[in-house]
C-alpha positions as CSV (number, residue, x, y, z in Angstrom):
1,M,-0.2,-0.5,0.1
2,C,1.2,3.4,-1.2
3,T,0.7,7.2,0.7
4,E,-0.1,9.6,-1.3
5,R,2.9,11.0,-1.8
6,E,4.4,7.8,-2.7
7,Q,2.1,6.8,-5.7
8,E,2.5,10.7,-6.8
9,L,6.8,10.2,-6.8
10,I,6.0,6.4,-8.0
11,D,4.2,8.2,-10.9
12,F,7.0,10.7,-11.7
13,I,9.8,8.0,-11.5
14,R,7.9,5.3,-13.7
15,A,7.6,8.3,-16.3
16,R,10.7,8.4,-16.7
17,A,12.1,5.0,-16.0
18,R,14.4,3.4,-18.3
19,N,11.7,0.7,-18.4
20,R,8.7,2.1,-17.8
21,S,6.6,-1.4,-18.0
22,A,8.7,-2.1,-14.5
23,T,6.6,-2.6,-11.5
24,I,7.5,0.2,-9.2
25,T,6.7,0.2,-5.3
26,P,7.4,2.5,-2.3
27,T,10.2,0.1,-1.3
28,T,11.7,-1.0,-5.3
29,P,15.6,-0.4,-5.1
30,L,15.7,2.3,-7.6
31,F,19.1,1.9,-8.7
32,K,20.0,-1.9,-8.2
33,D,16.8,-3.1,-10.0
34,R,17.8,0.3,-12.5
35,V,14.5,1.5,-12.5
36,L,17.0,4.8,-12.6
37,D,20.1,5.9,-13.8
38,S,23.0,8.8,-13.1
39,I,20.9,11.0,-15.1
40,N,17.1,10.2,-14.0
41,I,18.6,11.0,-10.5
42,L,19.0,14.6,-11.2
43,G,15.6,15.0,-12.5
44,L,14.3,13.4,-9.2
45,I,16.7,15.4,-7.2
46,G,14.8,18.7,-9.4
47,Y,11.4,17.2,-8.2
48,V,12.0,17.0,-4.8
49,E,13.5,20.4,-4.6
50,A,10.8,21.7,-6.3
51,R,8.2,20.2,-4.0
52,I,9.9,20.9,-1.0
53,G,10.4,24.8,-2.2
54,R,15.0,24.9,-1.8
55,K,18.1,23.1,-3.1
56,L,19.3,19.6,-1.5
57,S,22.6,20.7,0.0
58,A,25.1,18.5,-0.7
59,R,24.7,16.1,2.1
60,E,21.3,15.5,1.4
61,I,21.9,14.1,-1.9
62,V,23.3,10.4,-0.9
63,M,22.5,7.2,-2.0
64,A,20.7,6.3,0.9
65,N,18.0,9.1,0.8
66,F,17.7,7.8,-2.8
67,A,17.7,4.1,-2.7
68,S,13.7,4.0,-3.1
69,V,10.7,5.9,-3.7
70,R,9.5,5.5,0.9
71,D,13.5,6.5,1.6
72,V,12.9,9.6,-0.9
73,V,9.3,10.4,1.4
74,R,11.1,9.9,4.5
75,A,13.9,11.8,3.9
76,F,12.5,14.6,2.6
77,L,8.6,14.6,1.5
78,V,7.0,14.3,4.9
């Protein structure tokens, strides 16, 4: 089950994913499962920054905060 924020983020990622038919859940490993790549992460960072109204710091842009949809939501969108 997804929260509303998780579903919005899943929809954003699915529209930009390497494999648009991939199953994406809140806990899908976004990089390990190759849903996103190094180029797509820039779009995801931009999405997060637009949602929170500020630039992310270098300390915030770490793999642990972007490993899954749930990780992104917990780190930035709650």
